C-alpha positions as CSV (number, residue, x, y, z in Angstrom):
1,X,14.5,64.2,-49.5
2,X,14.2,62.6,-52.8
3,X,17.1,62.3,-55.2
4,X,17.2,61.4,-59.1
5,X,20.9,61.2,-60.2
6,X,23.5,59.2,-62.0
7,X,25.8,57.2,-59.8
8,X,28.7,55.0,-60.1
9,X,29.1,52.1,-58.1
10,X,32.3,52.0,-55.9
11,X,31.4,48.7,-53.9
12,X,28.8,45.9,-52.7
13,X,29.0,44.3,-49.4
14,X,26.9,41.3,-48.3
15,X,25.1,42.2,-45.2
16,X,23.8,39.1,-43.1
17,X,22.6,36.7,-45.3
18,X,20.3,38.5,-47.9
19,X,21.1,42.0,-47.8
20,X,23.6,44.4,-49.1
21,X,25.4,47.9,-48.4
22,X,26.2,49.6,-51.6
23,X,28.6,52.2,-51.9
24,X,28.0,54.7,-54.5
25,X,29.7,58.1,-56.1
26,X,26.6,59.9,-56.9
27,X,26.4,62.8,-59.5
28,X,24.1,64.9,-56.8
29,X,25.8,64.3,-53.2
30,X,29.2,62.9,-53.7
31,X,29.9,59.4,-51.9
32,X,26.8,57.7,-50.5
33,X,26.0,54.4,-48.9
34,X,22.6,52.5,-49.4
35,X,21.0,49.5,-47.8
36,X,19.4,46.8,-50.2
37,X,17.1,44.8,-48.1
38,X,16.5,41.1,-48.9
39,X,18.8,41.6,-52.5
40,X,18.8,37.7,-52.3
41,X,15.9,37.0,-51.5
42,X,13.8,36.8,-55.0
43,X,14.7,36.2,-58.3
44,X,13.8,39.5,-58.8
45,X,16.0,41.1,-56.5
46,X,18.8,38.8,-57.5
47,X,18.8,40.1,-61.1
48,X,19.2,43.4,-59.7
49,X,22.6,42.2,-58.0
50,X,24.2,42.7,-61.2
51,X,23.6,46.3,-61.4
52,X,26.1,46.8,-58.1
53,X,29.2,45.3,-59.7
54,X,32.2,47.3,-59.6
55,X,32.2,50.9,-61.4
56,X,28.8,50.2,-62.8
57,X,26.9,53.6,-64.1
58,X,23.6,53.7,-62.6
59,X,20.5,56.0,-62.7
60,X,18.8,56.2,-59.4
61,X,16.1,57.4,-57.6
62,X,16.5,57.5,-53.5
63,X,15.8,59.0,-50.6
64,X,18.7,61.0,-49.0
65,X,18.2,62.0,-45.1
66,X,21.6,63.2,-45.2
67,X,22.5,62.0,-41.8
68,X,25.2,60.0,-42.1
69,X,23.3,56.9,-41.9
70,X,22.4,54.5,-45.3
71,X,20.2,55.8,-47.5
72,X,17.6,54.3,-49.6
73,X,16.9,53.1,-53.2
74,X,13.4,54.1,-54.6
75,X,14.4,53.1,-58.3
76,X,17.4,51.5,-59.9
77,X,17.8,51.6,-63.4
78,X,21.2,50.9,-65.5
79,X,22.5,54.1,-66.7
80,X,24.5,53.4,-69.3
81,X,24.9,49.4,-70.1
82,X,28.6,48.2,-70.6
83,X,29.3,46.1,-73.7
84,X,32.9,44.8,-73.1
85,X,34.1,45.8,-69.7
86,X,32.8,42.6,-67.8
87,X,33.5,40.4,-71.2
88,X,37.1,41.3,-71.3
89,X,39.5,40.1,-68.7
90,X,41.6,43.0,-68.6
91,X,39.3,45.7,-68.4
92,X,37.3,43.8,-65.8
93,X,40.4,43.6,-63.9
94,X,41.2,47.2,-64.1
95,X,37.8,48.1,-62.8
96,X,37.8,45.6,-60.0
97,X,41.3,47.3,-59.1
98,X,40.1,51.1,-59.8
99,X,36.9,50.4,-57.4
100,X,39.2,49.3,-54.7
101,X,41.1,52.5,-55.1
102,X,38.0,54.4,-55.3
103,X,37.1,52.9,-52.1
104,X,39.8,53.8,-50.1
105,X,40.2,57.4,-51.7
106,X,36.9,59.1,-51.9
107,X,36.4,60.2,-48.6
108,X,34.2,62.9,-47.9
109,X,30.1,63.3,-48.7
110,X,30.6,66.0,-50.9
111,X,29.2,67.0,-54.6
112,X,32.0,66.9,-57.0
113,X,30.6,67.0,-60.3
114,X,33.7,67.6,-62.2
115,X,35.3,64.4,-60.6
116,X,32.0,62.4,-61.4
117,X,31.8,63.6,-65.0
118,X,35.7,62.6,-65.3
119,X,35.4,59.7,-64.1
120,X,31.9,58.3,-66.1
121,X,33.5,59.9,-69.5
122,X,36.7,57.9,-68.8
123,X,34.5,54.7,-68.1
124,X,32.9,55.3,-71.3
125,X,36.1,55.3,-73.0
126,X,37.4,52.3,-71.5
127,X,34.2,50.4,-72.7
128,X,34.2,51.6,-76.3
129,X,38.2,51.2,-76.5
130,X,40.4,47.9,-77.3
131,X,43.8,49.6,-76.3
132,X,43.5,49.7,-72.7
133,X,46.6,48.4,-71.1
134,X,47.6,52.1,-69.8
135,X,44.2,53.1,-69.1
136,X,44.6,52.6,-65.1
137,X,48.0,54.4,-64.9
138,X,46.3,57.4,-66.7
139,X,43.2,57.5,-64.5
140,X,45.2,57.0,-61.3
141,X,47.3,60.1,-62.1
142,X,44.2,62.1,-63.5
143,X,42.6,61.3,-60.6
144,X,45.2,63.2,-58.1
145,X,43.6,66.4,-59.9
146,X,40.7,66.0,-58.0
147,X,41.9,64.4,-54.8
148,X,44.6,67.5,-54.9
149,X,47.8,66.1,-55.1
150,X,48.4,66.2,-58.9
151,X,52.4,66.7,-59.6
152,X,53.8,70.0,-59.8
153,X,54.9,70.2,-63.4
154,X,56.5,73.6,-63.7
155,X,59.7,72.3,-63.3
156,X,59.4,69.3,-65.3
157,X,63.1,69.4,-66.8
158,X,64.4,68.5,-63.4
159,X,66.2,64.9,-63.3
160,X,64.2,63.8,-59.8
161,X,60.3,63.7,-58.6
162,X,59.9,63.9,-55.0
163,X,56.8,62.1,-53.8
164,X,56.0,63.9,-50.4
165,X,55.6,67.2,-52.3
166,X,54.8,66.6,-55.6
167,X,57.3,68.2,-57.4
168,X,60.1,67.7,-59.6
169,X,63.8,68.5,-58.3
170,X,67.4,68.6,-59.4
171,X,68.2,67.2,-55.8
172,X,67.8,63.3,-55.0
173,X,66.5,63.4,-51.6
174,X,65.2,60.3,-49.8
175,X,61.9,60.5,-51.0
176,X,62.3,60.9,-54.8
177,X,62.2,58.6,-57.5
178,X,65.3,57.3,-59.2
179,X,66.5,59.1,-62.4
180,X,64.8,56.3,-64.5
181,X,61.8,56.1,-62.9
182,X,61.3,60.1,-62.9
183,X,61.9,59.4,-66.7
184,X,58.7,57.0,-66.5
185,X,56.7,59.2,-64.7
186,X,57.3,62.2,-67.0
187,X,55.8,60.0,-70.0
188,X,53.2,59.3,-68.2
189,X,52.3,62.7,-67.3
190,X,52.1,63.3,-71.2
191,X,50.4,60.1,-71.8
192,X,46.6,60.3,-73.1
193,X,43.9,57.4,-73.0
194,X,44.2,57.4,-77.3
195,X,48.0,57.4,-77.0
196,X,49.8,54.3,-78.7
197,X,49.1,51.3,-76.1
198,X,53.2,50.2,-76.8
199,X,54.3,53.4,-74.9
200,X,55.3,51.3,-72.1
201,X,56.3,47.7,-71.8
202,X,54.7,45.4,-68.9
203,X,58.0,45.8,-66.8
204,X,57.6,49.8,-66.9
205,X,53.7,49.5,-66.3
206,X,54.6,47.6,-63.4
207,X,57.1,50.0,-62.4
208,X,54.6,52.9,-62.7
209,X,51.8,51.6,-61.0
210,X,54.0,50.8,-57.8
211,X,55.3,54.6,-58.2
212,X,51.5,55.6,-58.1
213,X,50.6,53.5,-55.4
214,X,53.0,54.9,-53.4
215,X,52.0,58.4,-54.3
216,X,48.7,57.6,-53.4
217,X,49.6,56.5,-50.1
218,X,51.7,59.0,-49.3
219,X,49.0,61.6,-49.7
220,X,45.7,60.3,-48.8
221,X,45.2,59.3,-45.1
222,X,43.8,55.7,-44.4
223,X,45.0,54.7,-48.0
224,X,45.2,51.0,-48.2
225,X,47.0,49.2,-51.4
226,X,44.2,47.4,-53.3
227,X,43.7,43.2,-53.0
228,X,43.4,43.2,-56.9
229,X,46.9,44.8,-57.2
230,X,48.4,41.4,-57.5
231,X,45.7,40.1,-59.9
232,X,45.8,43.2,-61.9
233,X,50.1,42.5,-62.1
234,X,49.2,39.1,-63.2
235,X,47.2,40.1,-65.9
236,X,49.5,42.3,-67.3
237,X,52.5,40.4,-66.8
C-alpha cells in the first residue's frame, strides 16, 4: 500500500556498512521501521542522512506492506525544518534524550493521531522558544496521557504520590515519593511549556527527571533508561 504521511524520526541504526534502519512514528500508521539501502554510498544519499537525526519531522511517501517486516521509503522531504534545535546544545541534548525515551516507549504499530499531533506540536514549540529547560519534564509527563498512566489528580491534596498506582495518598507506602518529592511533582503537573523557566532550580530538575524515569520504568514493560540521561544531567547541572 502506498502511503503519504508525516513522520517523526525516532532512531536510525546503521546496518552493515552502507545502509540504515530508520524507525519513525508516523501520523498514518503509528510506529514503522524502514530500510534505507546504500545510505552512505553516494553524495546524494549522504545528504539525506541529515533527514534521520533524532525527532526530525518528515513528509514521506512509502510502501507499507504491513506484514511486520521493514518498509521502504519512496520519497522523503523535510516536513518542518528546525531553525534552532540542532544548533542549541540544550535543545539538541533534549531531543536526543527524548528520542531514546520514545524508542523504548512506543511499542505498538497502531495509528495514534492524537499522540502524533501532540508530539509534533511540542517539537514546534521547542524550536520556536528559547526557555526550554523544563521542556523534557513537561513532555515526559504529558506523554503518559497517551501511554495510559497519567497521574490520577482527583486527590492531589494528599501529601504523597504512589508511583505504582499513579495516585496521591495520605499513607506513605514503600513505593511513594517523599513529601518533598511529591510537592515538586505537583508543581510539575501544574507546569506548562510557557511557564516561567526558573520554576525549578537545577537540583529540582534532576530529582524530577529521576522520578519520571522511575515512573516510566514501573509502568512500561521493557523500558530502559536512556544512555543520554547522563549527558542531559551534565547539560542541566
